[in-house]
C-alpha positions as a Markdown table, in Angstrom:
| # | Residue | x | y | z |
|---|---|---|---|---|
| 1 | Met | 54.5 | -12.9 | 5.5 |
| 2 | Ala | 55.1 | -9.9 | 7.8 |
| 3 | Glu | 58.2 | -10.1 | 10.1 |
| 4 | Gly | 57.5 | -10.4 | 13.9 |
| 5 | Ile | 58.8 | -8.0 | 16.4 |
| 6 | Phe | 59.8 | -8.1 | 20.0 |
| 7 | Arg | 59.5 | -5.0 | 22.2 |
| 8 | His | 59.4 | -4.0 | 25.8 |
| 9 | Ile | 56.5 | -2.0 | 26.9 |
| 10 | Asp | 58.7 | 0.9 | 28.2 |
| 11 | Thr | 60.2 | 1.2 | 24.5 |
| 12 | Leu | 56.6 | 2.0 | 23.1 |
| 13 | Asp | 55.8 | 5.9 | 22.9 |
| 14 | Glu | 53.2 | 6.8 | 25.5 |
| 15 | Val | 50.5 | 9.6 | 24.9 |
| 16 | Glu | 48.3 | 11.2 | 27.5 |
| 17 | Ile | 44.8 | 11.0 | 26.0 |
| 18 | Ala | 43.0 | 12.7 | 29.0 |
| 19 | Pro | 44.2 | 14.1 | 32.3 |
| 20 | Gly | 45.9 | 11.1 | 34.1 |
| 21 | Val | 45.1 | 8.5 | 31.3 |
| 22 | His | 48.3 | 7.5 | 29.3 |
| 23 | Phe | 48.4 | 4.8 | 26.5 |
| 24 | Arg | 50.8 | 3.0 | 24.4 |
| 25 | Ile | 49.9 | 0.8 | 21.4 |
| 26 | Leu | 51.4 | -2.1 | 19.5 |
| 27 | Val | 49.9 | -2.5 | 16.1 |
| 28 | Gly | 50.0 | -5.5 | 13.7 |
| 29 | Ser | 48.5 | -6.0 | 10.3 |
| 30 | Gln | 44.9 | -6.6 | 11.6 |
| 31 | Leu | 44.8 | -6.3 | 15.4 |
| 32 | Met | 46.2 | -3.8 | 17.9 |
| 33 | Phe | 46.8 | -3.7 | 21.5 |
| 34 | Ser | 46.4 | -0.6 | 23.7 |
| 35 | Val | 48.1 | -0.5 | 27.1 |
| 36 | Val | 46.4 | 2.0 | 29.3 |
| 37 | Arg | 47.6 | 3.3 | 32.6 |
| 38 | Phe | 45.1 | 5.3 | 34.7 |
| 39 | Ala | 46.1 | 7.6 | 37.6 |
| 40 | Pro | 44.0 | 7.9 | 40.6 |
| 41 | His | 40.8 | 10.0 | 39.8 |
| 42 | Ala | 41.3 | 9.7 | 36.0 |
| 43 | Thr | 38.3 | 9.4 | 33.5 |
| 44 | Val | 37.9 | 8.3 | 30.0 |
| 45 | Ala | 34.7 | 10.0 | 29.3 |
| 46 | Thr | 31.8 | 8.1 | 27.6 |
| 47 | His | 32.5 | 7.5 | 23.9 |
| 48 | His | 32.0 | 5.0 | 21.2 |
| 49 | His | 33.7 | 3.8 | 18.1 |
| 50 | Pro | 33.2 | 1.3 | 15.2 |
| 51 | His | 35.8 | -1.3 | 16.6 |
| 52 | Glu | 35.2 | -4.3 | 18.6 |
| 53 | Gln | 37.1 | -4.1 | 21.9 |
| 54 | Leu | 38.2 | -6.7 | 24.4 |
| 55 | Gly | 39.9 | -5.7 | 27.6 |
| 56 | Phe | 41.7 | -7.2 | 30.7 |
| 57 | Leu | 42.3 | -5.4 | 34.0 |
| 58 | Val | 46.0 | -6.2 | 34.6 |
| 59 | Asp | 46.2 | -4.4 | 37.8 |
| 60 | Gly | 44.3 | -2.1 | 40.2 |
| 61 | Glu | 40.5 | -1.2 | 40.2 |
| 62 | Leu | 38.5 | 0.6 | 37.7 |
| 63 | Glu | 34.8 | 1.8 | 37.3 |
| 64 | Met | 33.5 | 0.9 | 33.9 |
| 65 | Trp | 30.2 | 1.4 | 32.0 |
| 66 | Ile | 29.3 | -0.4 | 28.8 |
| 67 | Gly | 26.0 | 0.9 | 27.6 |
| 68 | Asp | 23.6 | 1.2 | 30.7 |
| 69 | Glu | 25.6 | -1.4 | 32.7 |
| 70 | His | 28.1 | -0.2 | 35.5 |
| 71 | Arg | 30.7 | -2.4 | 37.0 |
| 72 | His | 33.5 | -2.2 | 39.6 |
| 73 | Leu | 36.4 | -4.1 | 38.0 |
| 74 | Arg | 39.3 | -5.6 | 39.8 |
| 75 | Arg | 42.6 | -7.2 | 38.8 |
| 76 | Gly | 41.8 | -10.2 | 36.5 |
| 77 | Asp | 38.5 | -9.0 | 35.2 |
| 78 | Val | 37.9 | -9.0 | 31.4 |
| 79 | Tyr | 35.2 | -7.2 | 29.3 |
| 80 | Ala | 33.9 | -7.2 | 25.8 |
| 81 | Ile | 32.6 | -4.1 | 24.0 |
| 82 | Pro | 30.6 | -4.5 | 20.8 |
| 83 | Pro | 31.1 | -1.8 | 17.9 |
| 84 | Asp | 29.4 | 1.5 | 18.5 |
| 85 | Val | 28.3 | 0.8 | 22.0 |
| 86 | Pro | 28.9 | 3.7 | 24.5 |
| 87 | His | 31.4 | 3.0 | 27.2 |
| 88 | Gly | 33.8 | 4.8 | 29.5 |
| 89 | Ala | 35.7 | 4.3 | 32.7 |
| 90 | Arg | 37.3 | 6.0 | 35.8 |
| 91 | Thr | 39.5 | 5.2 | 38.7 |
| 92 | His | 38.8 | 6.3 | 42.1 |
| 93 | Asp | 41.6 | 6.3 | 44.8 |
| 94 | Ser | 43.9 | 3.6 | 43.2 |
| 95 | Val | 45.9 | 3.3 | 39.8 |
| 96 | Ala | 44.8 | 0.8 | 37.1 |
| 97 | Leu | 46.6 | -0.9 | 34.2 |
| 98 | Val | 44.4 | -2.1 | 31.3 |
| 99 | Leu | 45.1 | -4.1 | 28.2 |
| 100 | Asp | 42.8 | -3.6 | 25.4 |
| 101 | Ala | 42.6 | -5.2 | 21.9 |
| 102 | Phe | 41.0 | -3.6 | 19.0 |
| 103 | His | 39.7 | -4.9 | 15.7 |
| 104 | Pro | 39.9 | -3.3 | 13.1 |
| 105 | Leu | 42.8 | -1.2 | 13.7 |
| 106 | Arg | 42.0 | 2.3 | 15.3 |
| 107 | Glu | 43.6 | 4.5 | 12.8 |
| 108 | Asp | 42.9 | 7.5 | 15.2 |
| 109 | Tyr | 45.3 | 6.0 | 17.5 |
| 110 | Ile | 47.8 | 5.1 | 14.8 |
| 111 | Lys | 47.9 | 8.6 | 13.7 |
| 112 | Arg | 49.3 | 9.7 | 17.0 |
| 113 | Phe | 52.3 | 7.3 | 16.9 |
| 114 | Ser | 55.2 | 6.6 | 14.5 |
| 115 | Ser | 57.3 | 3.8 | 15.9 |
| 116 | Asn | 54.8 | 1.2 | 17.4 |
| 117 | Arg | 53.8 | -0.3 | 14.2 |
| 118 | Thr | 55.0 | -3.9 | 13.2 |
């Protein structure tokens, strides 16, 4: 059995993946979290990946698109993105904080970090 860990979000390394889009990850053996902080007027361009993604808008507002559907999300909204479906997001005048969960692990994200794995 793997050992558990306790961490504070501020102790996780942070990487800027696009202008104004910063993320931190916490990685388990089969599931990972990504905490994404968007500055005003920041964009994650349309992309897709083979991972299932579930998300929760912790704070702020965010415009998001999944496939051809666009939504204006507010604090408390959740979403599910199936594998390989194009999606993206952007903020307008406010900041946003998002918690995403991925399965399987995003090895591309893990390669950017060294100290965030359990």
